[in-house]
C-alpha positions as CSV (number, residue, x, y, z in Angstrom):
1,A,153.5,160.4,116.3
2,A,154.1,160.3,112.9
3,V,156.4,158.8,110.4
4,A,158.6,160.2,107.2
5,C,159.8,157.5,104.9
6,M,162.7,157.7,102.2
7,S,162.2,155.3,99.0
8,F,160.7,152.2,100.3
9,Y,156.9,151.2,101.1
10,L,154.5,149.3,103.5
11,L,155.1,145.6,102.2
12,S,152.6,144.0,104.8
13,G,148.9,144.6,105.5
14,F,147.6,146.8,108.9
15,A,146.8,145.0,112.0
16,A,143.2,144.7,113.1
17,D,143.8,147.4,115.9
18,Y,145.8,149.9,113.8
19,T,145.5,153.2,114.6
20,P,145.9,156.0,112.2
21,V,149.3,157.8,112.1
22,P,150.3,160.4,109.7
23,L,152.7,159.2,107.2
24,L,154.9,161.0,104.7
25,E,156.9,159.2,101.5
26,I,159.7,160.8,100.0
27,H,160.7,159.3,96.7
28,G,162.6,159.9,93.7
29,V,160.8,159.2,90.4
30,D,163.9,157.7,89.0
31,D,164.4,155.2,91.6
32,D,165.6,152.1,90.0
33,T,166.6,150.5,93.4
34,V,162.9,150.6,94.8
35,P,161.2,151.5,91.6
36,Y,158.6,154.4,91.8
37,D,156.1,152.8,89.8
38,G,156.3,148.8,91.4
39,G,158.3,145.9,90.3
40,L,160.7,143.7,91.7
41,V,163.1,144.7,94.4
42,G,166.4,142.6,94.4
43,G,164.9,140.4,92.2
44,F,162.6,139.0,94.3
45,I,160.3,141.0,96.4
46,Q,157.5,142.8,94.6
47,V,156.6,146.0,95.9
48,P,153.7,148.4,95.0
49,S,154.3,151.9,93.3
50,A,154.7,155.0,95.1
51,E,151.1,156.1,94.0
52,D,149.7,152.4,95.0
53,N,151.5,153.1,98.4
54,L,149.8,156.3,99.1
55,E,146.4,154.8,98.1
56,R,147.0,151.9,100.6
57,W,147.8,154.7,103.6
58,R,144.7,156.6,102.3
59,E,142.4,154.0,103.0
60,A,144.3,152.6,106.1
61,N,143.6,156.4,107.6
62,A,140.5,157.1,106.1
63,C,141.1,160.1,104.3
64,A,138.3,161.5,102.4
65,G,138.4,163.4,99.0
66,E,140.7,163.3,96.1
67,G,143.8,165.2,98.0
68,I,145.7,168.3,97.2
69,V,148.4,168.5,94.7
70,S,150.8,171.4,95.3
71,Y,154.5,171.9,94.4
72,P,157.4,172.7,97.1
73,S,159.8,173.1,94.5
74,P,160.3,173.0,90.9
75,R,161.5,169.7,90.4
76,S,158.7,168.2,93.1
77,E,155.0,167.2,93.4
78,L,153.3,166.9,96.9
79,R,150.3,164.7,96.8
80,S,148.6,165.0,100.1
81,F,145.6,164.3,102.2
82,D,144.9,166.9,104.7
83,A,144.7,166.2,108.3
84,S,141.3,167.6,108.4
85,A,140.3,165.0,105.9
86,C,141.8,161.8,107.9
87,A,140.6,159.8,111.0
88,R,142.4,161.2,113.9
89,G,144.2,163.9,112.1
90,A,146.5,161.4,110.7
91,E,147.3,162.8,107.3
92,V,148.9,161.2,104.0
93,A,151.2,162.6,101.6
94,L,153.6,161.6,98.7
95,L,156.5,163.8,98.0
96,S,157.6,162.8,94.7
97,L,161.1,164.2,93.4
98,S,161.2,164.2,89.4
99,G,165.1,163.4,88.1
100,V,165.7,161.5,91.5
101,G,167.1,158.2,92.3
102,H,167.1,155.9,95.3
103,F,168.8,158.5,97.2
104,P,166.7,161.5,97.7
105,Y,169.4,164.1,99.5
106,T,170.8,167.3,99.1
107,V,173.7,167.0,101.1
108,D,177.1,165.3,100.2
109,L,178.0,162.8,102.7
110,P,181.7,162.7,103.9
111,V,183.8,160.0,103.0
112,P,184.4,157.1,105.9
113,P,187.9,155.9,106.5
114,L,188.0,153.2,104.1
115,G,187.8,155.9,101.5
116,R,184.5,155.1,99.6
117,P,181.4,157.4,99.7
118,V,178.7,155.7,101.9
119,Y,176.0,155.9,98.9
120,E,178.2,155.0,96.2
121,S,176.3,151.3,96.4
122,Y,173.0,153.2,95.9
123,E,171.5,154.2,92.6
124,G,171.1,157.9,91.9
125,S,173.8,159.2,94.5
126,P,173.4,162.7,95.5
127,S,173.2,165.4,92.7
128,E,173.1,169.1,93.3
129,D,171.4,169.3,89.6
130,A,168.7,166.5,90.6
131,V,167.5,167.2,94.2
132,D,166.0,170.8,94.5
133,L,164.7,170.3,97.8
134,D,165.7,169.6,101.4
135,T,164.3,166.6,102.2
136,T,165.6,166.0,105.4
137,A,164.2,169.6,106.6
138,F,160.9,168.7,104.7
139,A,160.5,165.4,106.5
140,W,161.0,167.0,109.5
141,D,158.8,170.0,109.3
142,F,156.0,166.9,108.4
143,V,156.8,165.0,111.7
144,R,157.2,167.4,114.1
145,R,153.4,168.8,113.8
146,F,152.6,165.9,115.4
147,S,151.9,164.4,119.1
148,K,151.7,160.9,120.3
149,A,150.2,162.1,123.4
150,S,146.8,163.0,121.7
151,P,145.4,163.2,118.1
152,V,145.8,166.3,116.7
153,S,144.2,168.3,113.6
154,P,147.1,170.6,112.6
155,P,146.1,173.4,110.3
156,P,145.6,172.8,106.4
157,S,148.8,171.9,104.6
158,P,150.6,172.6,102.1
159,L,153.8,171.3,103.9
160,P,155.7,172.1,105.5
161,S,154.4,175.6,106.8
162,A,152.4,174.7,109.8
163,P,153.5,175.8,112.9
164,P,155.3,173.4,115.2
165,L,154.0,171.5,118.2
166,A,154.5,172.7,121.6
167,P,157.9,171.4,123.0
168,S,157.5,167.7,124.6
169,A,160.0,165.5,126.3
170,P,163.2,165.8,125.0
171,S,165.0,163.4,122.5
172,P,167.8,161.2,123.4
173,A,171.2,163.4,122.7
174,L,173.3,162.3,119.7
175,P,177.2,162.3,120.5
176,P,179.3,165.1,118.8
177,S,180.1,164.1,115.3
178,P,181.5,165.9,112.1
179,L,178.8,164.3,110.0
180,S,175.7,166.6,108.8
181,T,172.8,166.7,110.7
182,A,170.9,164.6,107.7
183,V,173.3,161.9,108.5
184,R,173.1,162.0,111.9
185,V,169.6,162.1,112.0
186,R,169.3,159.2,109.2
187,F,172.3,157.3,111.3
188,W,170.0,157.4,114.4
189,I,167.0,156.4,112.6
190,T,168.9,153.1,111.4
191,V,170.6,152.6,114.8
192,M,166.8,152.6,116.9
193,Q,165.3,150.0,114.3
């Protein structure tokens, strides 16, 4: 099992019996909704910066060293602590997207029956000019390398070139939909929470 988060941070502490879990955070550097550099969300929730969040996860997953910096696309930077440097192979990474706000996706969402795009209320709606990397595929490539069945130590990154794991139990099927795969995955994750 692994986690890939888009545009938010861990706000609580870790439980005493926490077991390291691989984590990828994807965040737009120009996000005004959940500030990349930290600050207030909604006028009352103090959040850390994306870099501070990465550091908290690095410490929780007992990752050693300074980490690796790579550039998956011209407008993105990946800071990661490779699985081989972290407890239980629980890699930690932050993908920072330059020029991107709170909506770090490359897909255009369909306009629902009410006539208003889903992303209209978010700061930083999708822009082909800003997001130059398929973040949904990037997140999936990260998550699919890890298995909950046993600790894994995938080959060293750079992400997302690691080979997929052997097939496991199938995920619940989503109903047919005209929405893009990225939107269905995001919807499914939201519903499952």
